[in-house]
N, C-alpha and C positions, 0 to 999 in steps of 0.2 A: 213616568219618564224620569230618569235620574239626572239631576243636574251635574254637569262636569265642573269639577272644582279646579280652577287654574291656580297653580302655586304662585305665591307672590313673587314678583320680580326682585332680584337681588338689588339692594340699595347701592351696591358697588358694581360699576360696569366692568366688563371683562378687561378692557384696556387699563382702567384704573387699578384693578386687582393686579394686573401684571406689573404695573409701575410700582405699586406698593412692595411687591416681592423683590423687584429689582433694587429698590432703595434699601430694603432690608439686607440684601447681599452686599451692597456697597458699604452700608454702615458697619456691618459686621467685619468686613475685610479691612475697613479703615481702622477699626479699633484693634484688631488682632495682628494686622500687618502681614504675617506669613502663616498660611494654614493650608491643609489639604482639602480636597473636595469632601471627604468624609467628615472632617471637622466643620466645614461650612454647612453641610447638611444637618449636623447635630445642633449647631448654634442657631441656625435660622428656623429649624423645624420644617423646612421644605423637603419634599421628596426628591430623590435622585432624578426622577423623570422630569420634575419641574426645574430643578437646579441646573441640569446639563445644558439646555439651550440658553439659560440666563448667563451662565459662566462663559459660554462660547461668545455670546453677544458682548459681554463686558471685556473679554480679551480683545475682541475686534475694535471696541471703542477706546481701548488703552487703559481702562480702569484696573485691569488685572494683568499681571505678567506671569507667564509660566516659567517656573524654575525647575531645577533638577530635583531628584528624589531627596526627601529628607531622611533623617536618621530614624531607625525603627529597631526596637528591641526584639520584636517578634514579627515574622513574616516579611514579605517584600516591602522595601521602603516605598512610601507613597509620593507621587509627583506633587509638588507644592505650588501654591499660587501666592503671589505677592501683590499687595495693593500698591498702585503707582500714584503718589501724591501729585505728580505733575499732570494727571488727568483732570484735575480741578484747579483752576487758577482764579484768584480774586484780585480786584484792584482796590487800593486804598488811596483816596484822593484827599488832599488837605488844601483848603482855600485860605490864603493868607493875604494881607495887604500887599498888593503889587506882584504876587507870585502864586504859583500853584505847584504843589509837589504831588508826585504819584509813585506808588510802588506796586509792582505785580508780585504776588506771593502764591505759593502752592498751598495745598490743603493742610500741610504741616505748619504753615506760617513762615516757611523759609522764603526770604526775599530773593527773587531772581532778576528783577530789574528795578531801577530807581532813576528818576529824573526830576529836576526842578526847572521851571521856565517862568518867564515874566507873564503875568496875567494881563492880557490885552484882549479887547473885543468882548463878545458875549460869553458869559460864563458857561452856559450849557454847550454852546458850540465848541468852546475850548476843551471842555471835559470829553465830549464825544469825539473829538479829534485826537486828543492827547492819549486817552486810554488805549484805543486800538493801535496807535503808533508804538506805544511802549510794549504792549502785549505781543506785537509782531506775529510770528507764525503760531504763537500760542493762543491767538484770539478765539479759535473755535472751542477751546477749553475754558474760556471765561465763564464763571458761574455766578458771580455777584460783584457788586461795587458798593463801597462805603464812602460817603462824602462827609468830610468834617468842615463845618462852616462857623465863622465867628459871629453867631447870632442865635436867634430863637428858631428852632425847627419843630414843626408839627405836621404830620401827614405828608412828609417829604417837601413841604414848603418852608422857605427860609425868609425871615424878616429880622429887623433890628440888627442888620450886619452892614453898617455904613462903610466899614473899612474895605469891603469888597463890592460896594455898590448895590447892596440888597437891603433897603430900608423897609419897603412895602413887601408883603408876602408874595413870593414867586414859587411855583411848583417845580423846583429844580429836580427833585427826585423823580417825579412822574415823567418829566420831559426826558431826562437821561435814560430812564428805564424804557420808555417808548422807542427811543432811537437805538439803544444798544441791545435791547431784547433780553436783558437779564435782571434779576432782582436788585433793587437799589435801596440802600439804607442811608438816610441823611440825619445827621445829628450835630448838635453844638460841639465845637472843637474841644471845649473844656470837659464835656461829658466823655469824649473819646480819650482825652488825657487821663481822666480818672479811671476809665476802663483799662487803659494801657498800664498805668501804675498798679492797678489791682491785679492785672494778669502777670506782669513781669517786672514790677518795680518796688517802690517803697511801701506798697500796700498789699503785697502778695500774701502776707501772713495774717491778714484780718478780713473780716466779712463786712465791716462798716468803716467808711472813711469819708472825709470831705477834702476835696482838692481845691485850694484857693489859688487861682491863676491871675497874676497881675501883669498886664501888658498895656496896650493902648486903652483897653477897658479893663474891667475887673469882673471875673466870673467864677463860679464854683461848680464843681462836678460832685455829685453825691452818689455814693454806693452804699446801699443798705441790704443786708442779707445776701451779699454777693452780687447784687444786680444794680445797674445804673438806674436811677430814678429821675424821671423827667417832669412829672406833674401833669395836670389835666390838659394844659395848653402848651406843654413843652418848654415852659419858661422857668421851671425849677432851677435854682442856682444863679439867676440873674441878679446877683447881690450888688452889682454896681448901681442898681436902681433903688437901693435902700435909702430912704430919706432920713438919715440920722440927725440932720440939722433941719429944723422947720423952715429955715430960709433957703434950703437947697432946692434947686429946680433943674430938671434934666431938659435936654433939647437935642433935636436932630438925631434921635436914637442913642444918645449918650446919657447915662444915668447920673444923678446928682452926686452919688458917692464916688464913682469912678472919675467924674470931672475934677474932683478935688484931690484924690489920692491914688491915681493911676500912675503908670510909668511916665506918661507924658507930663503929668503934673509935677512929678519928682524932678524930671529933666529940666523943666522951666525954673524950678527953685534952685537947682544946682548951678545953672547958668547965671541966675541972678546973684548967687553967692560968690561964684568964681567965674566972672565973665570970660567967654571963649566959646569954642564950638561945643555943640551938644555932645555929651559923652555917650559912647556906645552902650555902656551899662550904667544907667543913671543911679540905681540904688547902690551898686558897689562904689561908685564915685562919691555918693553922699556919705557912705560909711567911712571911706578914707578921709574925706574932708572933715567929718565930725571929730576926728581924732585930734585936730589942731585948731579948729574953728568953732568958737562957742555958738555962733548963730546956726551953723550946720548941725551941731549937736542938739540944739533946741528943736530944730525942725525934724531931725531923726526921731527924737522923743515923741513929737506930735504924730509922726507917721506911724510909729509902732503903736501908739495909743489908739489911733484910728483903726488900724488893721486889727488890733486886739478886740475893739468894740464890735467890729464886723464879725470876727470869729465867735465871740461870746454870744452875739445875737443868734447866729446859726446853731450854736451848741444848745441854747435854750429851747430850740424847737426840735432839733433832730438828734442831738446827743451822738455824734459820730464816733467818739472815742479817740480818733486820730485825725489830725489835720495836716495835710501836705502842702508845703509852700512851693508854688510853681511859677515859672516865668521870672519876672523881675524880683518877686518876693524871695526866690531862691538865691538871689545875690547877697542876701544878708550874711554877715560873717557869724561865726559861732557865738560871739558875745551878744550880738543883736538878736539872734534866734533865741538865746537864753533869756534875754529881757522880755521878748515877746511871749515866751512860755510862762514867765513869772506873771505877766499882766493877765494872761488868759486864766492861769491857775487861780489867781486872786479873785476873779470875777465870775468864772464859769460855775454852774450848779453841779457839774459832774466832772470827773477826771478826764482830761483831754490832753493828749500828747501832740506836740507841735514839732514837726520835723520837715526837712526839705524833701521834695520829690527828687528822683534820681535819674529819670530817663531823658529829661530835657526835651529837645525837639523831637526825639524819637517816640515820645509818649503818644502823640496823636496817631501816628501810623501804626503803632502796636495795637492801639484800641480799634482803629479802623479795620485792620486785618482781621481781628477777632470778630467784629461786627459783620464783615463781609462773608466770613466763613459760616457764621450762623445763618445769614440770609440765604447763602447758597444751599445749605443743608435743608432749610425749611422751604425754600422756593418762595419766600415771602415777597409781597409787594413793597413798594417804597414806604417808609415809615418816618 
């Protein structure tokens, strides 16, 4: 009796195989933008018999738009297909002290809706209400969400973000993903600033950079080999916790270095030197005051020395080549930036260029849109 040999089952199910082919068509059309069915067949390697129903399905879903015949040097002009970037929308959410900003962008990164509101009530509830409201009729096309939080993020959970009420770890990403039903990426806001400056700002021409952001706290975003680096626990760049003075002690989620040299600390010193209301731009106010007040000049020197030690400490470990000053640090005038550069050059073990970031408040949302598009393309879970 002859044994019947059953061929091994395919490790890829029929439905999964169909989805892989569908994603291949979408990816190709997204890259080429306008192409014929014959070109789509050639580029994807799929047979016309396989491609025809997929194209029909993607036209019905709005991914592809049928256009008129294209130009042809020989034979009849072929009907063209155009990729529709509005078929895939992403949401970029930025959590800030007392407010939340959100942008809806298409797969080209073009912003189609923007709104900022006060942050009241539960953060997850606010995000899950805010994003659908802003997406409006485009909600069915939402493919991914990126959330920027001023704290440590790991596995979609956020901690050490006291300015938005998240000191202990909370699974913000998982909660939002469960309720909205799309991939969600959560990351530190400074990481997203670094990603934004690398994509479209002062770091677009380099593969390695460190972004130093000074605000209520002090954080750094690190890009190496073109990729944002977060560390094993998501805390890479939490430079505000560096204990540069043995007497320093952090508390309530605030690091010892940022407690002494953050924007808040500078504001307190400026008010002590020139009593009055707190300036809207404390570092800029300090620079102006230092031009005529010796005490302010002495404090500015101390501030630049402290920031330079922080930068040099980072350079000794990661050698980024370029450091971008963001937030309050970007308020330094050219002379102060020059002095900071001199201090860094004198102490750093390798050449390091210091310059201002250029995107300002837009850096976070630029980075978040980039993150959300990546999450949508990969269909990844919250990270």
